[in-house]
MARTOR-532328 format. One record per residue: residue in three letters; x, y, z of N, C-alpha, C, CB in turn. Coordinates in pm, whole numbers, padded with zeros to 5 digits, always signed. Glycine has a CB too. Layout:
<rs>
ALAXYZXYZXYZXYZ
...
</rs>
This chain:
<rs>
MET+00045-03360+01730+00039-03328+01589+00167-03377+01523+00021-03175+01568
ARG+00150-03437+01410+00263-03485+01332+00347-03363+01287+00215-03569+01209
ARG+00478-03377+01288+00568-03266+01254+00544-03215+01111+00714-03311+01269
ALA+00522-03305+01017+00497-03266+00878+00368-03184+00867+00489-03390+00787
GLU+00267-03221+00946+00141-03147+00945+00163-03005+01002+00033-03222+01028
HIS+00237-02999+01111+00269-02869+01171+00343-02781+01070+00354-02887+01299
LEU+00441-02840+01002+00519-02767+00903+00430-02718+00789+00632-02855+00848
ARG+00343-02804+00740+00252-02767+00631+00168-02646+00670+00161-02885+00595
PHE+00109-02650+00788+00021-02541+00828+00099-02415+00867-00066-02585+00944
ALA+00220-02431+00916+00304-02314+00945+00340-02242+00814+00433-02356+01023
ILE+00375-02319+00711+00406-02260+00581+00283-02192+00524+00458-02368+00482
LEU+00168-02257+00532+00043-02199+00483+00011-02069+00557-00072-02300+00499
ALA+00025-02071+00689-00004-01951+00769+00091-01837+00732+00008-01983+00920
ALA+00219-01868+00716+00317-01765+00679+00285-01708+00541+00461-01823+00682
GLN+00249-01794+00447+00214-01750+00312+00091-01660+00316+00191-01870+00220
ARG-00010-01700+00390-00133-01621+00398-00109-01486+00465-00241-01697+00474
GLU-00031-01484+00572-00003-01357+00640+00080-01265+00553+00068-01382+00773
GLY+00180-01320+00485+00260-01239+00393+00174-01183+00281+00375-01322+00335
ASN+00085-01266+00227-00002-01220+00120-00102-01116+00171-00077-01339+00057
ARG-00151-01134+00295-00244-01038+00355-00176-00902+00371-00296-01089+00491
LEU-00053-00903+00422+00021-00779+00439+00047-00710+00304+00154-00806+00510
LEU+00083-00789+00205+00109-00734+00072-00020-00680+00011+00171-00842-00020
THR-00130-00753+00025-00259-00707-00027-00298-00574+00035-00368-00812+00000
GLN-00282-00561+00167-00315-00435+00236-00229-00320+00185-00296-00451+00388
ALA-00101-00345+00165-00012-00239+00120-00040-00198-00025+00133-00284+00134
LEU-00087-00293-00106-00114-00263-00247-00252-00204-00270-00099-00389-00328
LYS-00343-00225-00177-00482-00182-00194-00496-00034-00231-00559-00208-00067
PRO-00424+00058-00166-00437+00199-00205-00395+00226-00350-00353+00285-00113
HIS-00318+00135-00407-00271+00151-00545-00363+00082-00645-00130+00096-00559
GLY-00463+00010-00594-00563-00052-00680-00518-00175-00756-00610+00045-00777
ILE-00416-00245-00702-00370-00367-00768-00361-00481-00668-00233-00343-00835
THR-00360-00602-00722-00348-00723-00642-00202-00768-00637-00439-00835-00699
PRO-00168-00860-00547-00032-00915-00547+00005-00981-00680-00018-01016-00435
SER-00088-01046-00745-00059-01109-00875-00027-01003-00979-00177-01196-00922
GLN-00104-00895-00982-00077-00787-01076+00057-00720-01044-00190-00683-01073
ALA+00087-00707-00915+00215-00650-00875+00331-00736-00924+00222-00633-00723
GLU+00312-00867-00919+00418-00958-00967+00441-00937-01117+00380-01106-00939
VAL+00334-00919-01193+00348-00891-01337+00427-00762-01358+00208-00881-01405
LEU+00390-00657-01285+00460-00529-01301+00607-00541-01269+00396-00423-01211
ARG+00640-00610-01160+00780-00624-01120+00859-00705-01222+00790-00688-00983
LEU+00799-00811-01275+00870-00891-01374+00896-00811-01501+00790-01018-01408
LEU+00798-00734-01545+00818-00651-01664+00918-00539-01635+00685-00592-01712
GLN+00919-00488-01513+01018-00387-01476+01159-00447-01482+00988-00332-01334
GLN+01173-00569-01435+01304-00634-01431+01351-00679-01568+01299-00753-01339
HIS+01258-00722-01654+01296-00782-01782+01270-00694-01903+01223-00910-01799
GLY+01204-00581-01884+01172-00496-01999+01052-00551-02072+01292-00484-02094
THR+01074-00611-02186+00967-00669-02267+00972-00820-02255+00980-00626-02415
LEU+00855-00880-02237+00843-01026-02231+00728-01070-02321+00821-01074-02084
SER+00737-01192-02370+00623-01252-02439+00525-01300-02334+00668-01370-02533
LEU+00403-01328-02374+00303-01381-02281+00352-01513-02221+00167-01400-02351
ASN+00406-01599-02305+00458-01728-02257+00579-01708-02167+00495-01817-02376
GLY+00666-01615-02204+00784-01586-02121+00745-01536-01984+00874-01484-02190
LEU+00644-01450-01978+00594-01401-01850+00537-01518-01770+00486-01292-01870
GLY+00458-01603-01835+00397-01718-01767+00500-01811-01705+00311-01795-01863
GLN+00615-01825-01769+00720-01913-01717+00788-01857-01593+00823-01939-01824
LEU+00770-01728-01567+00833-01663-01452+00738-01638-01336+00894-01533-01494
LEU+00607-01644-01360+00509-01614-01257+00497-01726-01155+00375-01587-01319
VAL+00505-01691-01030+00483-01787-00922+00337-01780-00878+00577-01758-00803
CYS+00273-01665-00897+00135-01644-00851+00032-01721-00933+00101-01498-00854
GLU+00065-01761-01055-00029-01829-01144+00030-01964-01183-00059-01744-01270
SER-00058-02062-01195-00010-02191-01247-00027-02190-01398-00087-02311-01183
GLY+00055-02265-01467+00048-02269-01612+00135-02161-01673-00095-02254-01659
THR+00139-02163-01806+00227-02069-01875+00148-01969-01958+00325-02144-01963
ASN+00017-01956-01935-00063-01862-02013-00145-01772-01920-00155-01937-02110
PRO-00086-01665-01874-00154-01575-01780-00241-01470-01850-00052-01506-01692
SER-00316-01511-01952-00391-01416-02034-00485-01327-01954-00471-01491-02137
ARG-00566-01384-01865-00662-01303-01790-00592-01202-01699-00753-01392-01706
LEU-00484-01244-01637-00408-01154-01550-00351-01039-01633-00294-01231-01478
VAL-00296-01069-01748-00242-00965-01835-00354-00876-01887-00165-01028-01954
ASP-00468-00934-01923-00582-00855-01970-00622-00749-01868-00702-00945-01999
ARG-00621-00787-01738-00658-00691-01633-00556-00578-01621-00672-00764-01499
THR-00428-00609-01636-00327-00504-01626-00328-00414-01750-00187-00566-01607
VAL-00361-00471-01864-00375-00391-01987-00495-00297-01973-00391-00482-02112
ALA-00608-00352-01926-00730-00271-01908-00708-00158-01808-00846-00360-01862
ALA-00622-00180-01710-00593-00077-01610-00492+00027-01660-00539-00142-01483
GLY-00439+00006-01782-00344+00101-01838-00203+00086-01785-00391+00239-01813
LEU-00171-00031-01729-00040-00053-01669+00056-00128-01761-00055-00129-01541
VAL+00002-00207-01850+00081-00290-01941+00035-00266-02084+00070-00441-01904
GLU+00131-00258-02173+00103-00245-02315+00126-00381-02382+00192-00133-02381
ARG+00032-00419-02465+00041-00547-02537+00053-00513-02686-00086-00640-02508
ARG+00163-00557-02748+00185-00534-02890+00200-00667-02961+00311-00445-02913
THR+00142-00677-03078+00152-00797-03160+00280-00789-03242+00028-00813-03253
ASP+00351-00899-03252+00474-00906-03330+00441-00885-03478+00545-01043-03309
ALA+00519-00803-03544+00494-00774-03685+00513-00898-03773+00586-00661-03733
ALA+00608-00983-03738+00637-01101-03819+00543-01217-03790+00779-01145-03796
ASP+00494-01227-03668+00406-01338-03629+00299-01284-03535+00486-01454-03562
ARG+00178-01265-03587+00071-01202-03511+00026-01284-03390-00047-01177-03602
ARG+00068-01408-03379+00035-01490-03262+00125-01457-03143+00048-01639-03296
TYR+00232-01387-03168+00333-01356-03066+00307-01217-03009+00476-01365-03126
LEU+00293-01208-02877+00266-01081-02810+00389-01033-02735+00147-01096-02714
HIS+00411-00903-02741+00515-00838-02662+00446-00760-02552+00607-00745-02750
LEU+00487-00780-02428+00430-00709-02314+00536-00618-02254+00377-00810-02207
SER+00496-00496-02224+00587-00402-02158+00504-00307-02072+00673-00323-02264
LEU+00571-00238-01985+00504-00145-01896+00473-00013-01967+00589-00119-01772
THR+00357+00042-01936+00326+00179-01977+00397+00271-01878+00169+00205-01979
PRO+00400+00401-01905+00460+00493-01805+00392+00480-01668+00449+00638-01854
GLU+00260+00465-01665+00191+00447-01536+00230+00314-01472+00037+00454-01556
GLY+00245+00209-01552+00288+00079-01501+00428+00087-01443+00283-00026-01611
GLN+00515+00164-01508+00652+00181-01459+00651+00255-01325+00738+00258-01562
ARG+00568+00360-01315+00558+00435-01190+00508+00345-01078+00464+00556-01207
LEU+00405+00266-01107+00348+00178-01006+00445+00065-00969+00215+00120-01055
ALA+00520+00014-01066+00619-00090-01038+00724-00038-00939+00688-00137-01168
THR+00760+00089-00950+00854+00149-00855+00793+00153-00715+00895+00291-00900
GLU+00664+00185-00705+00593+00183-00577+00592+00041-00519+00447+00235-00593
VAL+00568-00057-00604+00564-00198-00561+00701-00239-00506+00523-00291-00679
THR+00807-00194-00570+00942-00224-00522+00960-00175-00379+01048-00158-00613
SER+00914-00055-00351+00924+00000-00216+00841-00081-00116+00878+00146-00215
ILE+00721-00119-00156+00634-00200-00070+00699-00335-00041+00495-00220-00136
GLU+00755-00396-00143+00821-00526-00125+00942-00514-00032+00866-00582-00261
GLU+01015-00404-00042+01131-00384+00044+01092-00384+00192+01202-00254+00009
HIS+00978-00324+00224+00929-00326+00363+00899-00469+00407+00802-00238+00377
LEU+00835-00546+00320+00805-00685+00352+00934-00766+00369+00716-00748+00241
TYR+01030-00744+00279+01156-00818+00288+01234-00781+00414+01242-00791+00164
SER+01224-00657+00457+01290-00618+00581+01231-00692+00700+01278-00467+00603
ALA+01098-00708+00701+01033-00784+00808+01075-00931+00803+00879-00773+00796
LEU+01088-00987+00683+01134-01126+00670+01280-01140+00714+01118-01174+00525
ASP+01363-01044+00676+01503-01046+00720+01512-01047+00872+01580-00925+00662
ALA+01430-00963+00937+01431-00957+01084+01386-01090+01144+01339-00843+01134
ALA+01284-01153+01084+01235-01281+01134+01338-01393+01115+01104-01319+01064
CYS+01425-01378+01016+01526-01480+00986+01655-01464+01067+01560-01477+00838
GLU+01668-01353+01134+01791-01325+01207+01825-01437+01305+01780-01192+01281
GLY+01946-01489+01293+01994-01594+01381+01951-01735+01340+01947-01567+01519
LEU+01877-01748+01232+01829-01879+01187+01911-01928+01068+01680-01872+01149
GLU+01905-02057+01045+01975-02119+00932+01886-02109+00807+02011-02268+00963
VAL+01887-01994+00745+01801-01968+00629+01838-02058+00512+01809-01821+00588
ASP+01966-02084+00491+02007-02171+00380+01950-02311+00396+02160-02177+00370
ALA+01945-02361+00518+01885-02493+00542+01734-02491+00515+01913-02539+00688
MET+01670-02382+00554+01526-02369+00530+01499-02363+00378+01471-02242+00600
LEU+01579-02286+00306+01563-02278+00161+01590-02412+00095+01656-02170+00104
ALA+01690-02484+00142+01720-02616+00086+01600-02710+00105+01846-02676+00153
PHE+01540-02708+00224+01422-02789+00249+01310-02753+00152+01375-02773+00393
LEU+01279-02624+00141+01170-02580+00054+01196-02619-00091+01150-02428+00065
HIS+01319-02602-00137+01351-02639-00275+01342-02790-00297+01491-02590-00311
ASN+01381-02868-00198+01364-03014-00209+01218-03050-00231+01417-03084-00084
PHE+01129-02974-00172+00986-03001-00182+00925-02946-00311+00913-02941-00064
ILE+00965-02826-00357+00895-02760-00468+00962-02767-00604+00875-02620-00434
ASP+01088-02798-00611+01161-02783-00737+01103-02859-00856+01300-02826-00718
THR+01039-02972-00835+00984-03047-00947+00838-03011-00977+00994-03195-00919
LEU+00782-02921-00897+00642-02880-00912+00634-02750-00991+00575-02864-00773
PRO+00517-02718-01049+00507-02598-01134+00554-02468-01069+00365-02581-01177
SER+00517-02442-00946+00562-02318-00880+00712-02318-00858+00490-02299-00746
GLY+00767-02434-00827+00912-02446-00809+00986-02422-00939+00947-02583-00755
LYS+00929-02471-01050+00991-02448-01181+00987-02301-01218+00920-02531-01290
ALA+00875-02234-01189+00866-02090-01216+00969-02015-01132+00723-02037-01186
LEU+00983-02053-01006+01081-01990-00919+01222-02011-00972+01069-02044-00776
SER+01250-02132-01018+01382-02163-01075+01408-02078-01199+01391-02312-01109
ASN+01307-02065-01287+01322-01979-01406+01347-01835-01366+01197-01988-01495
ARG+01275-01791-01267+01280-01651-01225+01416-01613-01166+01171-01624-01124
PHE+01471-01700-01083+01596-01668-01017+01714-01742-01076+01585-01700-00872
ASP+01693-01805-01193+01800-01875-01263+01872-01970-01168+01898-01776-01324
LEU+01795-02060-01104+01850-02149-01003+01901-02282-01059+01747-02176-00899
ASP+01882-02306-01187+01928-02434-01245+02077-02445-01249+01874-02451-01383
</rs>
């Protein structure tokens, strides 16, 4: 097997297993990993515009996560307010229930990060991150990641 092919499928397998673990942990709370990402971003940033949220999401491509936001609004987790000066501009923030659930998501993520920390022990994580960034930085998910962690 070509090394690049092995690497591609190893990354895919790791992503799927991480997402499977996260999905299982979130299931009792009735949310998906994508919805959890919305909650955490709003928890971290307070209020965001729809476009601002889209620029930070890694789970969605593009900068207009309308359907994802619609689902979190319908679930009573996110409040959507129209700007008084410009009705095309939306402000998104967490409801009290969304804030409570975002705190639960933080705890769930910490368990996942602890498992990742253990798997990284003794490895050159900075080299691995450099490789991944060389591959993704010019792509939409890489740009969202850069916006999210202010990597520019």
